[in-house]
DSSP file (Angstrom, degrees, kcal/mol; ACC not computed):
  #  RESIDUE AA STRUCTURE BP1 BP2  ACC     N-H-->O    O-->H-N    N-H-->O    O-->H-N    TCO  KAPPA ALPHA  PHI   PSI    X-CA   Y-CA   Z-CA
    1    1 A M              0   0    0      0, 0.0     2,-0.3     0, 0.0    67,-0.2   0.000 360.0 360.0 360.0 138.4    0.0    0.0    0.0
    2    2 A N  E     -A   67   0A   0     65,-3.1    65,-2.4    90,-0.0     2,-0.4  -0.801 360.0-120.6-113.8 157.2    1.2    3.5   -0.9
    3    3 A N  E     -A   66   0A   0     90,-0.5    90,-2.1    -2,-0.3     2,-0.3  -0.825  32.9-179.8-102.2 141.1    0.1    6.9    0.6
    4    4 A Y  E     -AB  65  92A   0     61,-2.2    61,-2.9    -2,-0.4     2,-0.5  -0.911  23.2-141.8-135.7 152.6   -1.3    9.4   -1.7
    5    5 A E  E     -AB  64  91A   0     86,-2.5    86,-2.4    -2,-0.3     2,-0.5  -0.995  18.9-168.6-118.7 124.1   -2.7   13.0   -1.4
    6    6 A L  E     -AB  63  90A   0     57,-2.6    57,-3.9    -2,-0.5     2,-0.5  -0.968   4.0-171.9-116.6 123.0   -5.7   13.8   -3.6
    7    7 A T  E     -AB  62  89A   0     82,-2.7    82,-1.6    -2,-0.5     2,-0.4  -0.978   7.1-169.4-112.8 123.6   -6.9   17.5   -4.0
    8    8 A V  E     -AB  61  88A   0     53,-3.2    53,-2.4    -2,-0.5     2,-0.5  -0.932   8.1-157.2-115.7 140.5  -10.1   18.0   -5.8
    9    9 A V  E     -AB  60  87A   0     78,-3.2    77,-2.9    -2,-0.4    78,-1.5  -0.967  12.6-175.6-117.5 120.3  -11.5   21.4   -7.0
   10   10 A L  E     -AB  59  85A   0     49,-2.8    49,-2.3    -2,-0.5    75,-0.2  -0.706  42.6 -73.7-104.2 159.0  -15.2   21.6   -7.5
   11   11 A A  E >   -A   58   0A   0     73,-0.9     3,-1.3    -2,-0.3    47,-0.2  -0.200  43.7-120.3 -46.9 145.2  -17.1   24.7   -9.0
   12   12 A G  T 3  S+     0   0    0     45,-1.4    46,-0.2     1,-0.3    -1,-0.1   0.796 111.4  53.0 -74.4 -23.7  -17.3   27.5   -6.5
   13   13 A G  T 3  S+     0   0    0     44,-0.2    -1,-0.3    46,-0.0    -2,-0.1  -0.051  80.8 149.5 -84.4  26.5  -21.2   27.5   -6.5
   14   14 A V    <   -     0   0    0     -3,-1.3    -4,-0.0    -4,-0.1    44,-0.0  -0.363  43.8-126.7 -75.2 145.2  -21.3   23.8   -5.8
   15   15 A T     >  -     0   0    0      1,-0.1     4,-1.6    -2,-0.0     5,-0.1  -0.407  21.0-114.9 -81.3 159.9  -24.3   22.5   -3.7
   16   16 A P  H  > S+     0   0    0      0, 0.0     4,-1.8     0, 0.0     5,-0.1   0.807 118.3  58.3 -66.1 -28.1  -23.9   20.4   -0.6
   17   17 A A  H  > S+     0   0    0      2,-0.2     4,-1.8     1,-0.2     5,-0.1   0.888 106.6  47.3 -61.8 -43.0  -25.5   17.5   -2.6
   18   18 A K  H  > S+     0   0    0      2,-0.2     4,-2.3     1,-0.2    -1,-0.2   0.867 110.2  51.5 -66.3 -39.5  -22.8   17.7   -5.2
   19   19 A K  H  X S+     0   0    0     -4,-1.6     4,-2.0     2,-0.2    -1,-0.2   0.911 112.3  46.2 -61.0 -46.2  -20.1   17.8   -2.7
   20   20 A K  H  X S+     0   0    0     -4,-1.8     4,-2.1     2,-0.2    -2,-0.2   0.826 111.9  52.3 -68.1 -36.5  -21.5   14.7   -1.0
   21   21 A S  H  X S+     0   0    0     -4,-1.8     4,-1.8     2,-0.2    -2,-0.2   0.944 111.4  45.2 -67.2 -49.0  -21.9   13.0   -4.4
   22   22 A V  H  X S+     0   0    0     -4,-2.3     4,-2.1     2,-0.2    -2,-0.2   0.857 113.1  51.3 -60.7 -41.2  -18.3   13.6   -5.4
   23   23 A S  H  X S+     0   0    0     -4,-2.0     4,-2.7     1,-0.2    -1,-0.2   0.925 109.0  50.6 -68.4 -42.7  -17.0   12.5   -2.0
   24   24 A E  H  X S+     0   0    0     -4,-2.1     4,-2.2     2,-0.2    -2,-0.2   0.858 107.9  53.2 -62.6 -36.8  -19.0    9.3   -2.2
   25   25 A K  H  X S+     0   0    0     -4,-1.8     4,-1.9     2,-0.2    -1,-0.2   0.911 110.9  46.3 -60.4 -46.1  -17.6    8.5   -5.7
   26   26 A I  H  X S+     0   0    0     -4,-2.1     4,-2.3     2,-0.2    -2,-0.2   0.921 111.6  50.7 -67.7 -42.5  -14.0    8.9   -4.4
   27   27 A E  H  X S+     0   0    0     -4,-2.7     4,-2.2     1,-0.2    -2,-0.2   0.905 111.5  50.1 -58.3 -42.6  -14.8    6.7   -1.3
   28   28 A K  H  X S+     0   0    0     -4,-2.2     4,-1.9     1,-0.2    -1,-0.2   0.868 109.2  49.8 -65.3 -41.0  -16.2    4.1   -3.7
   29   29 A L  H  X S+     0   0    0     -4,-1.9     4,-1.1     2,-0.2    -1,-0.2   0.897 114.0  45.4 -60.6 -46.6  -13.2    4.2   -5.9
   30   30 A V  H  <>S+     0   0    0     -4,-2.3     5,-2.3     1,-0.2     3,-0.3   0.929 113.6  49.1 -63.7 -45.1  -10.8    3.8   -3.0
   31   31 A K  H ><5S+     0   0    0     -4,-2.2     3,-1.3     1,-0.3    -1,-0.2   0.787 104.0  58.9 -68.9 -32.2  -12.8    1.0   -1.4
   32   32 A E  H 3<5S+     0   0    0     -4,-1.9    -1,-0.3     1,-0.3    -2,-0.2   0.841 105.8  49.6 -64.0 -32.2  -13.1   -0.9   -4.6
   33   33 A G  T 3<5S-     0   0    0     -4,-1.1    35,-0.4    -3,-0.3    -1,-0.3   0.163 120.1-110.3 -89.8  18.2   -9.2   -1.0   -4.6
   34   34 A K  T < 5S+     0   0    0     -3,-1.3    -3,-0.2     1,-0.2    -2,-0.1   0.711  79.5 126.8  58.5  26.8   -9.2   -2.3   -1.0
   35   35 A G      < -     0   0    0     -5,-2.3     2,-0.3    -6,-0.1    32,-0.2  -0.140  47.6-137.9 -90.0-175.8   -7.7    1.1    0.1
   36   36 A K  E     -C   66   0A   0     30,-2.4    30,-2.5    -3,-0.1     2,-0.7  -0.998  12.5-121.1-151.1 157.2   -8.8    3.5    2.8
   37   37 A I  E     -C   65   0A   0     -2,-0.3    28,-0.2    28,-0.2     3,-0.1  -0.850  21.8-174.7 -97.2 114.0   -9.2    7.2    3.3
   38   38 A A  E     +     0   0A   0     26,-2.3     2,-0.3    -2,-0.7    27,-0.2   0.872  65.5   0.1 -79.4 -33.4   -7.2    8.3    6.2
   39   39 A K  E     -C   64   0A   0     25,-1.1    25,-2.4     2,-0.0     2,-0.4  -0.994  53.0-159.2-154.5 145.1   -8.3   11.9    6.4
   40   40 A V  E     -C   63   0A   0     -2,-0.3     2,-0.4    23,-0.2    23,-0.2  -0.998  10.6-175.0-128.0 128.6  -10.6   14.3    4.6
   41   41 A D  E     -C   62   0A   0     21,-2.8    21,-3.2    -2,-0.4     2,-0.8  -0.988  15.1-153.4-119.2 131.8  -10.2   18.2    4.8
   42   42 A E  E     -C   61   0A   0     -2,-0.4    19,-0.2    19,-0.2     3,-0.1  -0.918  10.4-174.1 -99.5 107.6  -12.7   20.5    3.3
   43   43 A W  E     -     0   0A   0     17,-1.4    18,-0.2    -2,-0.8     2,-0.2   0.687  32.8-141.0 -75.7 -20.1  -10.6   23.7    2.6
   44   44 A G  E     -C   60   0A   0     16,-1.2    16,-2.7    -3,-0.1     2,-0.4  -0.476  42.0 -20.6  97.3-165.9  -13.7   25.6    1.5
   45   45 A K  E     +C   59   0A   0     14,-0.2     2,-0.4    -2,-0.2    14,-0.2  -0.722  62.5 179.8 -85.7 130.0  -14.3   28.1   -1.2
   46   46 A I  E     -C   58   0A   0     12,-2.8    12,-2.3    -2,-0.4     2,-0.2  -0.997  30.0-117.5-132.2 131.5  -11.2   29.8   -2.5
   47   47 A D  E     -C   57   0A   0     -2,-0.4    10,-0.3    10,-0.2     2,-0.2  -0.526  35.5-130.2 -66.9 133.5  -10.8   32.5   -5.3
   48   48 A L  E     -     0   0A   0      8,-2.0     3,-0.1    -2,-0.2    -1,-0.1  -0.505   8.1-127.5 -84.7 153.3   -8.8   31.1   -8.1
   49   49 A A  E    S+     0   0A   0      1,-0.2     2,-0.3    -2,-0.2    -1,-0.1   0.811  97.0   5.6 -69.7 -29.6   -5.8   32.9   -9.6
   50   50 A Y  E    S-     0   0A   0      5,-0.1     2,-0.2     6,-0.0    -1,-0.2  -0.962  96.5 -85.4-148.1 154.7   -7.4   32.5  -13.1
   51   51 A K  E     -     0   0A   0     -2,-0.3     2,-0.6    -3,-0.1     3,-0.2  -0.436  32.2-159.3 -70.2 135.9  -10.7   31.1  -14.2
   52   52 A I  E >  S-C   55   0A   0      3,-1.7     3,-1.0    -2,-0.2     5,-0.1  -0.952  79.4 -14.8-115.6 114.1  -11.1   27.4  -14.7
   53   53 A K  T 3  S-     0   0    0     -2,-0.6    -1,-0.2     1,-0.2    -2,-0.0   0.930 129.8 -55.8  50.2  46.9  -14.0   26.4  -17.0
   54   54 A K  T 3  S+     0   0    0      1,-0.2    -1,-0.2    -3,-0.2    -3,-0.1   0.602 108.8 131.3  64.9  17.2  -15.3   29.8  -16.6
   55   55 A E  E <   - C   0  52A   0     -3,-1.0    -3,-1.7     1,-0.1    -1,-0.2  -0.893  41.3-166.6-106.2 117.3  -15.3   29.6  -12.7
   56   56 A P  E    S+     0   0A   0      0, 0.0    -8,-2.0     0, 0.0     2,-0.3   0.640  77.0  31.5 -75.0 -13.5  -13.7   32.4  -10.7
   57   57 A A  E     - C   0  47A   0    -10,-0.3   -45,-1.4    -5,-0.1     2,-0.3  -0.946  68.0-157.3-142.5 157.8  -13.7   30.4   -7.5
   58   58 A G  E     -AC  11  46A   0    -12,-2.3   -12,-2.8    -2,-0.3     2,-0.6  -0.964  17.4-130.2-136.0 151.7  -13.4   26.8   -6.5
   59   59 A F  E     -AC  10  45A   0    -49,-2.3   -49,-2.8    -2,-0.3     2,-0.4  -0.919  30.9-152.3 -97.6 121.9  -14.3   24.5   -3.6
   60   60 A F  E     -AC   9  44A   0    -16,-2.7   -17,-1.4    -2,-0.6   -16,-1.2  -0.819  16.8-178.8-104.8 134.5  -11.3   22.5   -2.5
   61   61 A I  E     -AC   8  42A   0    -53,-2.4   -53,-3.2    -2,-0.4     2,-0.5  -1.000  10.9-158.9-128.3 131.8  -11.4   19.1   -0.8
   62   62 A H  E     -AC   7  41A   0    -21,-3.2   -21,-2.8    -2,-0.4     2,-0.4  -0.942   6.6-169.0-119.1 127.6   -8.2   17.3    0.3
   63   63 A Y  E     -AC   6  40A   0    -57,-3.9   -57,-2.6    -2,-0.5     2,-0.6  -0.927  16.5-151.8-119.0 138.4   -7.9   13.6    0.9
   64   64 A N  E     -AC   5  39A   0    -25,-2.4   -26,-2.3    -2,-0.4   -25,-1.1  -0.937  31.7-172.1-101.4 120.6   -5.1   11.4    2.5
   65   65 A L  E     -AC   4  37A   0    -61,-2.9   -61,-2.2    -2,-0.6     2,-0.5  -0.841  28.5-159.3-117.6 152.4   -5.3    8.0    0.9
   66   66 A E  E     +AC   3  36A   0    -30,-2.5   -30,-2.4    -2,-0.3     2,-0.3  -0.987  46.7 122.4-123.4 117.3   -3.7    4.6    1.4
   67   67 A T  E     -A    2   0A   0    -65,-2.4   -65,-3.1    -2,-0.5     2,-0.2  -0.956  60.1 -80.2-162.0 172.5   -4.1    2.5   -1.8
   68   68 A E     >  -     0   0    0    -35,-0.4     4,-1.9    -2,-0.3     3,-0.4  -0.551  39.6-115.6 -85.5 158.4   -2.2    0.6   -4.6
   69   69 A G  H  > S+     0   0    0      1,-0.2     4,-2.4     2,-0.2     5,-0.2   0.886 114.8  55.0 -56.0 -46.0   -0.6    2.4   -7.5
   70   70 A S  H  > S+     0   0    0      1,-0.2     4,-2.1     2,-0.2    -1,-0.2   0.839 106.1  52.8 -64.4 -31.4   -2.9    0.8  -10.0
   71   71 A V  H  > S+     0   0    0     -3,-0.4     4,-2.8     2,-0.2    -1,-0.2   0.904 107.8  50.5 -69.9 -40.6   -5.9    2.1   -8.1
   72   72 A A  H  X S+     0   0    0     -4,-1.9     4,-1.9     2,-0.2    -2,-0.2   0.904 109.7  50.0 -63.0 -38.2   -4.6    5.6   -8.1
   73   73 A K  H  X S+     0   0    0     -4,-2.4     4,-1.6     2,-0.2    -1,-0.2   0.943 111.7  48.5 -62.8 -45.5   -4.0    5.4  -11.8
   74   74 A N  H  X S+     0   0    0     -4,-2.1     4,-2.3     1,-0.2    -2,-0.2   0.881 108.9  55.4 -55.9 -40.9   -7.6    4.2  -12.3
   75   75 A M  H  X S+     0   0    0     -4,-2.8     4,-2.7     1,-0.2    -1,-0.2   0.901 101.8  55.6 -61.9 -39.4   -8.8    7.0  -10.1
   76   76 A K  H  X S+     0   0    0     -4,-1.9     4,-2.0     1,-0.2    -1,-0.2   0.897 108.4  48.2 -55.5 -45.7   -7.1    9.5  -12.3
   77   77 A D  H  X S+     0   0    0     -4,-1.6     4,-1.1     1,-0.2    -1,-0.2   0.900 113.3  47.3 -65.6 -42.5   -9.0    8.2  -15.3
   78   78 A K  H  < S+     0   0    0     -4,-2.3     3,-0.4     1,-0.2     4,-0.4   0.912 112.4  48.4 -69.5 -44.2  -12.3    8.3  -13.5
   79   79 A L  H >< S+     0   0    0     -4,-2.7     3,-1.1     1,-0.2     6,-0.2   0.851 104.0  62.4 -67.9 -35.3  -11.8   11.8  -12.0
   80   80 A R  H 3< S+     0   0    0     -4,-2.0    -1,-0.2     1,-0.2    -2,-0.2   0.859 105.6  45.8 -50.1 -42.8  -10.9   13.1  -15.5
   81   81 A L  T 3< S+     0   0    0     -4,-1.1     2,-0.6    -3,-0.4    -1,-0.2   0.448  86.0 105.8 -82.4  -7.4  -14.3   12.1  -16.8
   82   82 A D    X   -     0   0    0     -3,-1.1     3,-0.8    -4,-0.4    -3,-0.0  -0.695  56.1-157.7 -83.8 120.7  -16.4   13.6  -13.9
   83   83 A N  T 3  S+     0   0    0     -2,-0.6    -1,-0.1     1,-0.2    -4,-0.0   0.739  88.0  60.6 -69.1 -27.8  -18.1   16.8  -15.0
   84   84 A D  T 3  S+     0   0    0    -74,-0.1   -73,-0.9   -66,-0.1     2,-0.5   0.730  90.5  76.0 -77.3 -22.0  -18.4   18.2  -11.4
   85   85 A I  E <   -B   10   0A   0     -3,-0.8   -75,-0.2    -6,-0.2     3,-0.1  -0.803  55.4-176.6 -92.1 126.3  -14.6   18.2  -10.8
   86   86 A I  E    S-     0   0A   0    -77,-2.9     2,-0.3    -2,-0.5   -76,-0.2   0.683  73.0  -1.7 -95.3 -24.0  -12.9   21.2  -12.6
   87   87 A R  E     -B    9   0A   0    -78,-1.5   -78,-3.2   -35,-0.0    -1,-0.3  -0.979  62.6-179.9-161.3 154.8   -9.4   20.1  -11.4
   88   88 A Y  E     -B    8   0A   0     -2,-0.3     2,-0.3   -80,-0.2   -80,-0.2  -0.960   8.3-163.1-151.0 160.9   -7.7   17.4   -9.4
   89   89 A L  E     -B    7   0A   0    -82,-1.6   -82,-2.7    -2,-0.3     2,-0.5  -0.932   2.6-171.3-150.6 122.2   -4.2   16.5   -8.3
   90   90 A I  E     +B    6   0A   0     -2,-0.3     2,-0.4   -84,-0.2   -84,-0.2  -0.975  12.5 179.7-117.4 133.9   -3.1   13.2   -7.0
   91   91 A V  E     -B    5   0A   0    -86,-2.4   -86,-2.5    -2,-0.5     2,-0.5  -0.992  26.7-122.3-137.9 135.2    0.4   13.0   -5.7
   92   92 A K  E     -B    4   0A   0     -2,-0.4   -88,-0.3   -88,-0.2     2,-0.2  -0.682  25.7-146.3 -77.2 123.8    2.4   10.0   -4.1
   93   93 A K              0   0    0    -90,-2.1   -90,-0.5    -2,-0.5    -1,-0.0  -0.526 360.0 360.0 -89.8 156.7    3.7   10.7   -0.6
   94   94 A D              0   0    0     -2,-0.2    -1,-0.1   -92,-0.1   -90,-0.1   0.495 360.0 360.0 -87.4 360.0    7.0    9.2    0.6
């Protein structure tokens, strides 16, 4: 098992239902790969330096994950296709 950090940026005007939906999708992806989410931090709404998909602000959620590398790669592919997520970054921790 490897440790990863995942930061997801949702549109600034995201509803609580959308936040919950995205969180559930990420939890499902991690659990399917027999991993676990160690910690979740909601950083809140932050103004962006430049617009992303015409959004001036984003809602940031940060996850600490323990999972396999293949699951992390699969997760990248799934997150790329999700229309609710305007940006994401997954990084392997040492």
